[in-house]
DRENBA-849107 format. One record per atom (N, C-alpha, C): residue in one letter; x, y, z. Coordinates in pm, whole numbers, padded with zeros to 5 digits, always signed. Example, Ala and Ser with C-alpha at 12.3 -4.5 7.8 and 13.67 -1.06 7.14 Angstrom:
<sites>
a+01319-00569+00780;a+01230-00450+00780;a+01320-00330+00780;s+01285-00225+00708;s+01367-00106+00714;s+01290+00003+00787;
</sites>
This chain:
<sites>
m-00097+07584-01483;m-00046+07716-01523;m-00050+07803-01400;s+00060+07868-01365;s+00067+07942-01238;s+00006+08083-01255;i-00024+08137-01141;i-00087+08270-01136;i+00006+08376-01200;t+00133+08359-01178;t+00228+08466-01219;t+00270+08457-01366;d+00214+08366-01443;d+00252+08352-01584;d+00207+08471-01671;w+00112+08547-01623;w+00048+08646-01712;w+00010+08774-01634;s+00019+08890-01703;s-00033+09015-01646;s-00070+09099-01768;v-00150+09200-01746;v-00183+09293-01848;v-00061+09357-01908;q+00042+09385-01824;q+00162+09444-01871;q+00237+09354-01967;s+00219+09224-01961;s+00288+09128-02048;s+00223+09113-02184;i+00104+09171-02204;i+00036+09155-02331;i+00120+09222-02442;p+00150+09150-02549;p+00233+09212-02656;p+00149+09318-02731;s+00221+09397-02808;s+00154+09503-02892;s+00042+09436-02972;m-00071+09502-02983;m-00180+09459-03068;m-00200+09552-03186;e-00095+09627-03218;e-00096+09718-03330;e-00129+09639-03460;g-00225+09692-03535;g-00262+09628-03662;g-00373+09524-03647;k-00402+09489-03523;k-00510+09387-03500;k-00647+09455-03495;v-00746+09375-03538;v-00884+09424-03534;v-00966+09335-03437;v-01033+09398-03349;v-01099+09328-03242;v-01249+09374-03235;v-01337+09277-03215;v-01479+09305-03188;v-01513+09264-03049;v-01570+09352-02969;v-01618+09322-02835;v-01765+09354-02825;t-01848+09257-02809;t-01992+09275-02790;t-02022+09327-02652;g-02117+09421-02641;g-02142+09482-02513;g-02025+09564-02468;g-01954+09624-02557;g-01829+09696-02527;g-01847+09834-02463;n-01970+09876-02448;n-01991+10009-02397;n-02002+10019-02245;g-01994+09907-02175;g-02004+09910-02029;g-01952+09782-01964;g-01937+09788-01831;g-01899+09670-01753;g-01773+09604-01800;l-01771+09470-01803;l-01654+09392-01845;l-01611+09430-01986;g-01709+09451-02075;g-01675+09482-02210;g-01597+09608-02228;l-01637+09714-02159;l-01569+09843-02165;l-01424+09827-02111;e-01403+09752-02004;e-01271+09729-01951;e-01181+09660-02054;a-01239+09559-02123;a-01164+09494-02230;a-01131+09583-02347;v-01228+09661-02389;v-01205+09759-02500;v-01089+09851-02463;k-01088+09899-02340;k-00984+09987-02297;k-00846+09924-02302;v-00836+09801-02251;v-00704+09730-02256;v-00662+09703-02398;f-00751+09651-02481;f-00709+09622-02618;f-00672+09748-02695;g-00746+09856-02676;g-00717+09981-02736;g-00584+10038-02694;e-00555+10031-02566;e-00432+10081-02514;e-00311+10000-02568;k-00333+09876-02602;k-00232+09792-02665;k-00218+09812-02816;g-00296+09902-02870;g-00281+09941-03011;g-00379+09884-03111;a-00475+09798-03063;a-00570+09735-03152;a-00673+09840-03198;t-00729+09815-03314;t-00853+09885-03355;t-00971+09802-03301;v-01047+09861-03208;v-01155+09790-03139;v-01289+09839-03188;i-01368+09741-03232;i-01507+09769-03265;i-01590+09747-03141;m-01644+09854-03088;m-01731+09851-02974;m-01874+09825-03019;a-01913+09702-03010;a-02050+09662-03058;a-02146+09686-02942;s-02239+09782-02968;s-02325+09826-02862;s-02471+09825-02908;r-02561+09782-02821;r-02706+09781-02853;r-02753+09924-02874;s-02701+10013-02799;s-02730+10155-02812;s-02611+10226-02869;k-02623+10282-02993;k-02508+10350-03047;k-02477+10475-02970;k-02577+10542-02918;k-02559+10662-02838;k-02474+10633-02716;r-02507+10524-02640;r-02431+10490-02520;r-02288+10445-02561;g-02277+10376-02675;g-02146+10336-02723;g-02060+10456-02757;e-02119+10555-02821;e-02041+10674-02854;e-02000+10752-02735;e-02085+10757-02631;e-02053+10822-02502;e-01934+10750-02437;a-01942+10617-02435;a-01831+10538-02373;a-01700+10556-02450;a-01710+10557-02584;a-01589+10572-02665;a-01525+10711-02643;e-01612+10809-02630;e-01556+10949-02606;e-01490+10956-02474;l-01539+10884-02373;l-01476+10882-02240;l-01335+10817-02254;l-01325+10708-02328;l-01195+10646-02348;l-01097+10740-02422;k-01147+10807-02520;k-01061+10899-02599;k-01015+11015-02517;r-01091+11059-02418;r-01046+11164-02328;r-00928+11115-02244;q-00933+10984-02213;q-00823+10924-02130;q-00699+10894-02215;k-00721+10861-02339;k-00611+10829-02431;k-00649+10871-02569;a-00598+10980-02614;a-00643+11050-02735;a-00631+10964-02859;d-00525+10882-02866;d-00496+10807-02988;d-00561+10668-02991;i-00645+10636-02895;i-00711+10508-02890;i-00800+10492-03012;r-00805+10375-03076;r-00888+10356-03198;r-01008+10273-03162;v-01126+10337-03150;v-01247+10270-03112;v-01353+10306-03217;d-01411+10204-03280;d-01515+10225-03379;d-01646+10167-03324;v-01743+10258-03299;v-01871+10219-03240;v-01964+10173-03352;m-02017+10052-03337;m-02114+10000-03430;m-02231+09940-03349;e-02351+09965-03407;e-02475+09919-03341;e-02498+09764-03358;l-02525+09697-03248;l-02551+09551-03253;l-02647+09516-03146;d-02759+09463-03184;d-02861+09414-03086;d-02866+09259-03102;l-02810+09189-03010;l-02805+09043-03022;l-02939+08976-03004;a-03037+09052-02960;a-03176+08998-02948;a-03254+09020-03074;d-03183+09054-03185;d-03247+09080-03313;d-03154+09028-03425;l-03193+08920-03488;l-03106+08856-03586;l-03086+08948-03709;d-03182+09032-03736;d-03162+09129-03846;d-03049+09228-03811;s-03041+09268-03689;s-02932+09357-03643;s-02801+09284-03650;v-02796+09153-03617;v-02673+09075-03627;v-02625+09074-03771;a-02718+09047-03861;a-02686+09041-04006;a-02632+09176-04056;s-02704+09282-04014;s-02664+09416-04057;s-02526+09457-04000;f-02499+09421-03880;f-02372+09450-03818;f-02258+09380-03892;t-02277+09254-03921;t-02169+09176-03988;t-02146+09222-04129;e-02251+09266-04198;e-02232+09314-04335;e-02152+09446-04325;q-02190+09535-04235;q-02116+09662-04222;q-01972+09635-04183;f-01952+09538-04089;f-01810+09509-04050;f-01728+09463-04173;k-01787+09369-04247;k-01712+09311-04360;k-01685+09408-04469;e-01770+09514-04483;e-01749+09617-04581;e-01628+09706-04541;t-01599+09711-04409;t-01500+09799-04356;t-01368+09735-04325;y-01372+09607-04282;y-01250+09537-04232;y-01231+09406-04306;d-01110+09379-04345;d-01075+09252-04418;d-01014+09150-04327;r-01006+09175-04197;r-00950+09081-04101;r-01024+09090-03969;l-01012+08986-03890;l-01070+08991-03755;l-00981+08900-03667;d-00906+08966-03580;d-00811+08892-03496;d-00877+08836-03369;l-00978+08903-03319;l-01044+08862-03197;l-01192+08900-03198;l-01271+08801-03169;l-01412+08821-03144;l-01439+08786-02998;m-01475+08885-02918;m-01509+08862-02775;m-01661+08865-02762;n-01723+08746-02741;n-01865+08733-02723;n-01891+08762-02574;n-01913+08889-02542;n-01920+08933-02407;n-02060+08978-02362;a-02139+09034-02454;a-02265+09098-02413;a-02360+08992-02357;g-02453+09037-02276;g-02551+08948-02224;g-02653+09018-02134;v-02761+08946-02108;v-02863+08988-02013;v-02868+08882-01903;m-02907+08922-01782;m-02901+08834-01669;m-03028+08837-01587;t-03082+08727-01559;t-03197+08708-01468;t-03311+08803-01493;t-03348+08819-01619;t-03459+08906-01659;t-03594+08833-01636;p-03700+08906-01620;p-03832+08843-01625;p-03852+08772-01758;y-03946+08678-01762;y-03967+08606-01885;y-04007+08701-02000;g-03939+08688-02112;g-03969+08771-02226;g-03911+08703-02354;k-03928+08768-02464;k-03886+08717-02588;k-03808+08818-02670;t-03716+08765-02754;t-03646+08856-02846;t-03735+08894-02962;k-03684+08976-03051;k-03762+09018-03168;k-03802+08896-03253;d-03716+08795-03252;d-03737+08676-03335;d-03821+08566-03263;g-03866+08596-03138;g-03949+08502-03065;g-03876+08403-02981;f-03748+08421-02957;f-03671+08333-02870;f-03685+08382-02725;e-03681+08288-02629;e-03670+08330-02487;e-03560+08429-02475;l-03573+08536-02402;l-03483+08650-02407;l-03338+08620-02372;q-03317+08546-02255;q-03179+08526-02210;q-03105+08428-02306;f-03176+08312-02339;f-03112+08216-02431;f-03092+08280-02568;g-03188+08353-02614;g-03182+08413-02745;g-03073+08517-02757;t-03054+08597-02655;t-02948+08699-02656;t-02812+08639-02628;n-02800+08570-02519;n-02672+08526-02469;n-02611+08414-02557;h-02690+08322-02604;h-02638+08213-02687;h-02665+08234-02837;l-02790+08237-02876;l-02831+08233-03018;l-02776+08356-03090;g-02779+08474-03026;g-02728+08594-03091;g-02577+08581-03116;h-02503+08527-03018;h-02359+08518-03038;h-02326+08401-03134;f-02407+08294-03137;f-02387+08189-03235;f-02401+08240-03377;a-02505+08321-03403;a-02525+08377-03535;a-02416+08474-03574;l-02372+08556-03473;l-02267+08652-03498;l-02135+08583-03536;t-02098+08483-03454;t-01975+08410-03484;t-01981+08342-03616;a-02090+08284-03650;a-02106+08220-03778;a-02086+08319-03895;r-02150+08433-03882;r-02141+08531-03988;r-02007+08598-04000;l-01932+08599-03890;l-01797+08661-03892;l-01687+08558-03919;f-01725+08429-03929;f-01620+08323-03930;f-01528+08335-04050;e-01580+08383-04158;e-01499+08396-04283;e-01381+08492-04251;r-01405+08597-04180;r-01295+08689-04150;r-01198+08629-04049;l-01255+08555-03949;l-01165+08489-03852;l-01076+08387-03917;a-01133+08306-04010;a-01057+08206-04082;a-00948+08264-04173;a-00970+08388-04217;a-00874+08454-04306;a-00766+08525-04228;t-00776+08528-04100;t-00676+08600-04012;t-00596+08498-03932;d-00466+08497-03959;d-00383+08399-03888;d-00376+08426-03739;g-00397+08317-03662;g-00392+08331-03514;g-00509+08397-03452;s-00623+08401-03516;s-00736+08470-03460;s-00800+08388-03343;r-00883+08454-03266;r-00944+08391-03147;r-01093+08428-03133;v-01166+08341-03074;v-01304+08367-03028;v-01303+08340-02878;v-01343+08438-02801;v-01353+08424-02653;v-01496+08449-02620;t-01560+08347-02557;t-01701+08354-02517;t-01709+08361-02365;i-01772+08467-02318;i-01782+08493-02174;i-01902+08419-02118;s-01871+08330-02025;s-01977+08250-01957;s-01990+08300-01814;s-02025+08216-01723;s-02047+08260-01584;s-02032+08136-01494;n-01999+08161-01367;n-02005+08052-01265;n-02141+07990-01259;a-02244+08069-01304;a-02383+08015-01301;a-02399+07897-01398;h-02308+07873-01493;h-02327+07766-01581;h-02321+07629-01509;k-02263+07629-01386;k-02251+07508-01308;k-02385+07454-01260;s-02484+07540-01255;s-02620+07494-01218;s-02705+07484-01346;g-02646+07500-01461;g-02724+07497-01587;g-02720+07361-01654;s-02813+07346-01753;s-02823+07228-01833;s-02905+07262-01952;v-02911+07175-02053;v-02994+07195-02166;v-03104+07086-02172;n-03225+07131-02196;n-03339+07045-02208;n-03396+07066-02345;f-03362+06976-02438;f-03401+06998-02577;f-03549+06977-02598;d-03621+06926-02503;d-03767+06912-02510;d-03840+07045-02481;n-03768+07129-02410;n-03825+07263-02379;n-03708+07363-02360;l-03635+07382-02468;l-03509+07453-02463;l-03522+07597-02417;m-03634+07659-02455;m-03656+07801-02425;m-03782+07831-02343;f-03819+07738-02256;f-03924+07758-02157;f-04047+07810-02228;e-04096+07742-02328;e-04213+07789-02406;e-04330+07825-02316;q-04385+07943-02344;q-04500+07999-02271;q-04461+08012-02122;g-04335+08021-02093;g-04293+08040-01952;g-04290+07916-01874;k-04314+07800-01930;k-04321+07673-01865;k-04185+07640-01797;g-04184+07628-01664;g-04059+07596-01589;g-03964+07711-01578;y-04004+07827-01620;y-03908+07938-01626;y-03883+07999-01485;t-03757+08018-01458;t-03717+08111-01351;t-03601+08192-01414;p-03587+08318-01368;p-03481+08400-01425;p-03340+08339-01411;m-03309+08277-01298;m-03175+08218-01280;m-03160+08092-01358;k-03267+08008-01365;k-03258+07883-01438;k-03232+07914-01587;s-03295+08012-01641;s-03272+08049-01783;s-03135+08105-01802;y-03091+08191-01712;y-02956+08249-01723;y-02853+08143-01719;s-02862+08047-01623;s-02769+07940-01609;s-02764+07854-01739;r-02883+07829-01793;r-02890+07748-01920;r-02817+07822-02035;s-02835+07952-02045;s-02771+08027-02150;s-02617+08029-02137;k-02572+08035-02013;k-02423+08033-01986;k-02367+07897-02005;f-02444+07790-01977;f-02404+07653-02007;f-02393+07635-02157;a-02490+07689-02227;a-02488+07678-02375;a-02368+07753-02434;n-02331+07866-02374;n-02211+07937-02417;n-02090+07847-02424;l-02076+07766-02317;l-01960+07680-02312;l-01970+07559-02402;l-02089+07501-02409;l-02109+07389-02508;l-02066+07437-02646;f-02107+07562-02681;f-02074+07618-02807;f-01922+07645-02821;a-01861+07708-02722;a-01717+07738-02731;a-01630+07621-02746;f-01663+07510-02676;f-01581+07389-02682;f-01604+07315-02816;e-01733+07315-02857;e-01760+07244-02987;e-01696+07319-03102;l-01694+07454-03093;l-01629+07532-03194;l-01481+07495-03206;q-01412+07478-03089;q-01273+07438-03096;q-01257+07301-03157;r-01341+07206-03126;r-01331+07074-03188;r-01347+07083-03337;r-01437+07162-03384;r-01457+07174-03532;r-01341+07252-03595;i-01284+07347-03520;i-01166+07416-03575;i-01049+07317-03589;d-01030+07232-03488;d-00922+07136-03495;d-00943+07040-03611;q-01066+06993-03630;q-01096+06904-03743;q-01067+06967-03880;a-01091+07095-03885;a-01065+07166-04013;a-00921+07209-04030;g-00838+07193-03928;g-00696+07226-03937;g-00670+07373-03940;l-00755+07454-03874;l-00739+07599-03870;l-00658+07644-03748;s-00604+07765-03757;s-00519+07816-03647;s-00601+07893-03544;i-00728+07907-03565;i-00816+07981-03474;i-00820+07911-03336;k-00832+07989-03230;k-00855+07934-03097;k-00985+07978-03042;s-01064+07887-02988;s-01191+07921-02922;s-01176+07888-02773;l-01195+07992-02690;l-01180+07976-02543;l-01304+08034-02474;g-01323+07991-02351;g-01427+08048-02264;g-01362+08114-02146;a-01437+08201-02078;a-01391+08268-01961;a-01511+08310-01879;h-01488+08333-01746;h-01595+08390-01664;h-01535+08489-01564;p-01608+08588-01523;p-01553+08695-01442;p-01556+08672-01291;g-01615+08559-01251;g-01634+08543-01107;g-01750+08634-01062;g-01731+08690-00944;g-01833+08786-00896;g-01777+08927-00928;a-01829+08988-01030;a-01785+09120-01072;a-01891+09222-01048;q-01849+09338-01007;q-01940+09447-00972;q-01968+09526-01103;t-02078+09483-01172;t-02124+09547-01295;t-02275+09572-01278;d-02336+09631-01381;d-02481+09650-01373;d-02560+09535-01427;l-02491+09422-01456;l-02561+09305-01513;l-02670+09253-01421;a-02649+09270-01292;a-02747+09214-01192;a-02855+09313-01159;r-02874+09412-01243;r-02975+09519-01209;r-03114+09465-01194;h-03145+09348-01251;h-03280+09295-01236;h-03312+09231-01104;i-03203+09209-01024;i-03230+09154-00891;i-03189+09249-00777;e-03142+09372-00813;e-03096+09459-00710;e-03204+09509-00614;d-03330+09501-00660;d-03438+09551-00575;d-03500+09441-00489;r-03444+09323-00497;r-03496+09216-00417;r-03442+09220-00277;f-03522+09185-00182;f-03488+09196-00040;f-03358+09129-00004;l-03340+09000-00045;l-03222+08924-00008;l-03097+08988-00065;y-03110+09034-00193;y-02991+09096-00258;y-02948+09220-00173;k-03049+09301-00135;k-03020+09420-00056;k-02960+09384+00076;a-03015+09280+00139;a-02964+09241+00272;a-02821+09195+00272;l-02785+09130+00158;l-02651+09072+00147;l-02551+09162+00071;s-02595+09282+00030;s-02515+09365-00055;s-02378+09395+00002;g-02371+09419+00134;g-02244+09448+00198;g-02151+09329+00190;v-02203+09208+00215;v-02119+09088+00207;v-02075+09066+00064;l-02167+09083-00032;l-02133+09057-00170;l-02017+09151-00220;k-02020+09271-00170;k-01912+09360-00213;k-01778+09315-00160;r-01776+09249-00045;r-01648+09200+00007;r-01595+09074-00064;v-01686+08998-00125;v-01641+08871-00185;v-01639+08882-00333;t-01667+08999-00391;t-01662+09015-00534;t-01551+09112-00566;q-01527+09133-00696;q-01416+09215-00743;q-01472+09325-00841;s-01385+09414-00879;s-01421+09523-00967;s-01447+09469-01106;a-01512+09554-01187;a-01535+09520-01332;a-01402+09494-01400;y-01303+09577-01373;y-01176+09555-01435;y-01114+09420-01398;e-01121+09388-01269;e-01068+09256-01228;e-01145+09140-01286;g-01275+09161-01296;g-01363+09058-01354;g-01338+09038-01505;a-01290+09143-01570;a-01264+09138-01713;a-01132+09064-01743;l-01047+09047-01644;l-00916+08988-01671;l-00912+08848-01723;p-00997+08757-01674;p-00997+08622-01732;p-01024+08625-01885;g-01121+08708-01925;g-01154+08720-02072;g-01036+08783-02146;i-00977+08880-02086;i-00861+08953-02152;i-00746+08856-02166;r-00718+08777-02058;r-00610+08678-02071;r-00642+08571-02175;a-00767+08527-02179;a-00806+08425-02281;a-00783+08484-02422;a-00795+08616-02436;a-00785+08678-02564;a-00640+08703-02609;t-00550+08706-02513;t-00416+08761-02543;t-00300+08672-02506;d-00315+08580-02413;d-00200+08500-02368;d-00158+08404-02477;p-00040+08418-02534;p+00004+08333-02643;p+00025+08192-02605;d+00042+08163-02475;d+00068+08026-02435;d-00056+07943-02410;l-00179+08006-02418;l-00300+07928-02397;l-00338+07844-02522;e-00381+07725-02502;e-00432+07644-02607;e-00582+07670-02622;g-00634+07642-02741;g-00776+07653-02761;g-00853+07551-02678;g-00976+07583-02647;g-01060+07492-02563;g-01039+07511-02417;r-00960+07609-02377;r-00942+07636-02230;r-01053+07727-02179;y-01068+07721-02047;y-01167+07800-01977;y-01097+07871-01862;l-01116+08003-01855;l-01046+08083-01754;l-01140+08152-01657;g-01097+08167-01534;g-01172+08237-01429;g-01082+08277-01316;p-01136+08346-01214;p-01055+08385-01102;p-00999+08267-01018;s-00887+08289-00956;s-00815+08184-00885;s-00861+08161-00741;g-00943+08249-00689;g-00978+08245-00544;g-01088+08148-00512;f-01133+08159-00389;f-01234+08066-00330;f-01361+08071-00418;m-01404+07953-00459;m-01523+07938-00542;m-01516+08021-00674;e-01393+08055-00712;e-01371+08128-00835;e-01450+08261-00837;m-01464+08320-00721;m-01534+08446-00713;m-01449+08569-00742;k-01326+08561-00702;k-01232+08670-00727;k-01092+08619-00724;g-00997+08693-00776;g-00859+08649-00777;g-00797+08666-00914;d-00673+08624-00927;d-00601+08638-01053;d-00661+08544-01163;p-00650+08577-01284;p-00713+08498-01391;p-00626+08374-01423;v-00686+08256-01413;v-00611+08130-01437;v-00703+08038-01510;v-00650+07927-01560;v-00730+07821-01623;v-00801+07745-01513;v-00935+07732-01533;v-01020+07664-01437;v-01097+07555-01510;k-01169+07471-01428;k-01239+07362-01487;k-01390+07396-01500;p-01443+07378-01622;p-01587+07396-01639;p-01665+07271-01584;k-01796+07286-01579;k-01879+07174-01544;k-01857+07065-01651;t-01837+06940-01609;t-01799+06835-01703;t-01903+06821-01817;e-02028+06842-01792;e-02129+06820-01894;e-02114+06923-02012;t-02039+07032-01992;t-02021+07129-02105;t-01927+07069-02209;l-01862+06958-02175;l-01767+06894-02271;l-01839+06779-02345;d-01969+06760-02325;d-02039+06646-02386;d-02054+06672-02535;v-01996+06588-02615;v-01995+06605-02761;v-02134+06591-02820;v-02210+06492-02768;v-02343+06467-02825;v-02436+06589-02805;d-02439+06643-02681;d-02520+06760-02658;d-02473+06879-02733;a-02342+06892-02744;a-02284+07008-02818;a-02324+07004-02968;e-02316+06885-03029;e-02354+06875-03166;e-02503+06898-03186;k-02584+06850-03090;k-02726+06873-03098;k-02762+07023-03084;l-02692+07088-02988;l-02714+07231-02972;l-02674+07311-03093;w-02559+07270-03156;w-02515+07340-03277;w-02622+07330-03387;a-02672+07207-03408;a-02772+07186-03515;a-02900+07263-03483;e-02940+07261-03355;e-03063+07334-03317;e-03040+07486-03333;s-02923+07534-03304;s-02893+07675-03314;s-02897+07719-03463;e-02845+07635-03552;e-02856+07660-03695;e-03005+07671-03739;r-03084+07572-03688;r-03224+07568-03729;r-03295+07690-03680;l-03272+07728-03556;l-03350+07837-03494;l-03311+07971-03556;t-03183+07992-03578;t-03136+08123-03631;t-03145+08128-03783;g-03155+08012-03852;g-03154+08013-03995;g-03016+08045-04051;v-02909+08031-03968;v-02774+08065-04011;v-02693+07933-04015;s-02644+07902-04132;s-02558+07782-04148;s-02421+07814-04098;f-02362+07727-04015;f-02227+07752-03959;f-02142+07632-03986;t-02071+07635-04101;t-01980+07530-04135;t-01834+07581-04112;v-01763+07509-04034;v-01626+07548-03998;v-01523+07498-04102;t-01489+07586-04195;t-01390+07550-04299;t-01294+07669-04318;s-01185+07639-04385;s-01089+07748-04412;s-01136+07838-04524;
</sites>
């Protein structure tokens, strides 16, 4: 697929469509909300802080008065919050055209979610797994719907260790090792979801995307480290803006020519920056055995059954 096949300007009208973007109040998520809203969609900005979400939505409305943004509280590190969000959503909306699993935490110190999961894996993967499962009924009822899961270049150094999936008691934990594992799990999930969709004969598409090196506040946990500070000037030259970083996910969400199961990222050197194109994930993310095992373990841990049917 060539670089010139797609642009934001080529996105067709999204009038009448309903979109959920997790982490939609900042960074990549906010850029996506803005684009989808400008194209006419009703966008649910799922935000851990409703106050910050409302402030972000107000900013967008000052830029475009008729943009339709509905702020709803969602904390992916709390399965009760995931359940509450989905019930509220289903009471209000009878369709879901796009679920963008975008929110995440990066390279945090060792910690746990409200439900006792390691923080990064619990938020980035398990929270989105439970959310997608709970919203799947609406996705299945909406013709041509999509799920886009935002991963990272860091998945290439990731893997899953089912003997110690969440670094119990901090054993073997490093902030980047955990982050890479969660982003690897994101893709195992995204590709397995597409396989199950195909088996069920549904029209839904599940895709993955990554932003390359994007200038957002996601790396705030490492900004005070000496090496990060020393290299900050270089990093700014080899990375791209939050808007540019959001484009692979936006293309995955809107390009009508994309097939399910694709993975998108920047076209440039080491996929750090550039136009959004189809790229290759780490081969191990396509492993069916590990994907099925992760799916079953995710159901067990979250207590949420996820059967892909029409």
